N, C-alpha and C positions, 0 to 999 in steps of 0.2 A: 491534474489527471491522477486519480488514486490508483494505487496498485491493489489488486484484489487480495484481501486478507480475510480468510474465512473465520478465524478465531485467533485469540491471543491466549495461550495457556498461561495459567498462573504459576506461582512458585510451587515447586515440588512435582511439576509435570515433566521435568527433564527436557529433552530436545524434541518434544512432540510436534510434528509438522503435518501429520495426516492421521485420520482415524479410519481404520478399515475393519471389516468383520474379524480379521485375525487379532486386531487390537482388543476388541470386545471379548473375543473368546479367551484370550490370555487372562483378562481380568476375571472372567467367569470361572475359569479353572482354579484360579487362586481363591475365589469366593467359596467354591465347593470344598477346597482343602480347609479353609478357615472354619467352615461350618462344623467340621468334625474335630479339628485340632485346637483351634483357638476361637471359639464362637464369640467370646467377649470382645474380640477385635473386629468382628464382622462389619459393624457400622462404618468403619473407616474405609473398607474396600467397597461397600455399597455406595458410599459417597463418591468414590472415584468413578464407579459405573455411571452414576447420575450426571456427573460433570462432563463425562465423555459424550453422553447422550445430548446434554444441553449444548455443547460445542458443535455437535453434528447438526442439531436443529438450527443453530446460529449460522453455520456455514451454508446450509440449504437456503435460508432466508436471504443471506447476503448475495449468494450466487444469482438468485432470481431478481434481486434489486440492482444488480451490476450490469445495466444495459448501456447503450451508447451515451457518451457524455455530450450534452448539448446545453451548455450554460447560458447561451444567449437565446435559447428557444427558437432558433431559426428553422427547425425541422419539425413542424407540428404533426407530420405524418407518423413520427416516432412515438407520439403520445398513445397510439393504439397498440403498442407492443404488450404482449401478454407476459406473465411471469416466466413461462417456458422460453420466451424469446429474450428476456432480460429487459426490465423496465428502464425507460429513459431516465438519465440522471441530469436534472437541471442544476441541482446542487448535490453535494455529497452527503447532506445531512441524513437523508432517508437510508441510503446504503450503509453509512457508518453508524447509523442510529441503532442497528440491531446489536443488542448487548445482552450479556448474561450476568445476572446478579445472584450471589449466594444469599439465601434467606436463612439457611440452617444446615444441619448435617443431612446430606442426601436430599436437599430441597433447593432447587434452583429456579430462577425466574428468567425467561426470555422476554424482552420488551423492546419497544421502539417508541420513544416519546417525542419524535420529531413531529412538527406540525402537520406535515403531509401524510403521515402514516395512516391516520384514520381514514382520510379521503381515498387513498390508494386502496386500502383494505375493503372499504364498504361502498365507495363510489358516491357520486352525486348525480342522480339521473332523474329525468322527468318521464321516463318510459312507464306506461301503465297508469298515469295519473290523470288521464283525460286530455282532451284537446289534441294539439299536434304532438305526435309521438316523436320525441327527439332525445338523442343522447349527446349532451354537451361534450366537446372534444376533451379528452383526457379525464373524463369523469365517470367512466364505467368501472365496475368493481373488479379488482385484481387481488384475490385473497392470498397474499404471499404467506402470511403467518399460518393460515390453515393448511395450505399446500405444503409448506415446509415441515409442519408437524407430521402430516401424512407420509411424506417422504422419509422422515426420521423413523416413524413406526415401521414402515416397510423395510427400511435398512436394518432395524433391530430384529425384524422377523427372519432375517438371513443369518442371525447369530445364534449362539447357544444360550443367550440371556433373554430371549424373547419372552419367556414365561414369567420374567420378573418385572415387566414393564407395565405401568399404568399411567395415565396422564389425566390430570384435572385441568381441562382445557377450555380456552375461549371465553374468558371472563372479560367482557367488553366494558370499557369505561365510558365516560361522557364524550360527546362529539368533539369537545375542544381539546381533548388529549389523545393519547395513543391507545394502546391496548396491551394486554398481558396474556401469557399462557404459562402455566406452571407444570413442570415435569418432575415427578417423584417416583421413587421406588415404592412398590405396594407394601403396606404394612399388614395386610390380611389377605386371606385367600379369596380369589374371585374366579367364578366358573368360566369367565370369558377366556382365561388363559389356556383352557383346554383346547381352544382352536389352534394353538401353536403346537399341540401334541403333548405338552407337559403341564399339568395343573400348577399354578403358583403356590408356593409354600408360605410366602409372605414374610420377608425378612427386612423390609425397608421401613420408611417413615410414613408412607401414605395410609391414612385410615379414614378417608373422606367418603363421599357418596358412592353408592354402588355404580357399576357400569350403566351407561345410558344417560349421562349428564346432558343437559340441554346445550345445543349448538345454535349459533346465530343463523 
């Protein structure tokens, strides 16, 4: 029986046990000071903002994957649990499989490479393909990675750093593997940030496609 662990902070993160809007606001205030006083050191603090966001995303994903533990699969009715209810855990691989990997400065990857990750995310269903309309037990779509990112973006919208955030999201791999989503600080101004009240000035690493990337 696993104990719920939302994230494991790396070295240099101190005794971080919870990420709150106040946590993000403290980092944001420091970033604003650095923009004026020591702009050459700004990427270091932007990196901290990104890793906190990645940990938040990981925590939401793990929380939705932390449903009832049923290793013998004796309770098939639990297979229909939604992410909001907590997905049934037959093994711990899917729940513990949500991990954060650093790709570069202010560039982090949230992934789950467990075998069941793809099927939980996208489902395996015969609904809508003619003949008898049927949804096999435990094979309907439960988009944890999508919902976890939406929750993360809503969380960031409650902070003073909302205008700095953009995500290059939902790049799906082949069916035999898992999937990835990348979260980065924006490297150029995007008008979408005006929705949060403050246009983004662009001080991060992201310089990819404009808002409106394709979703699955």
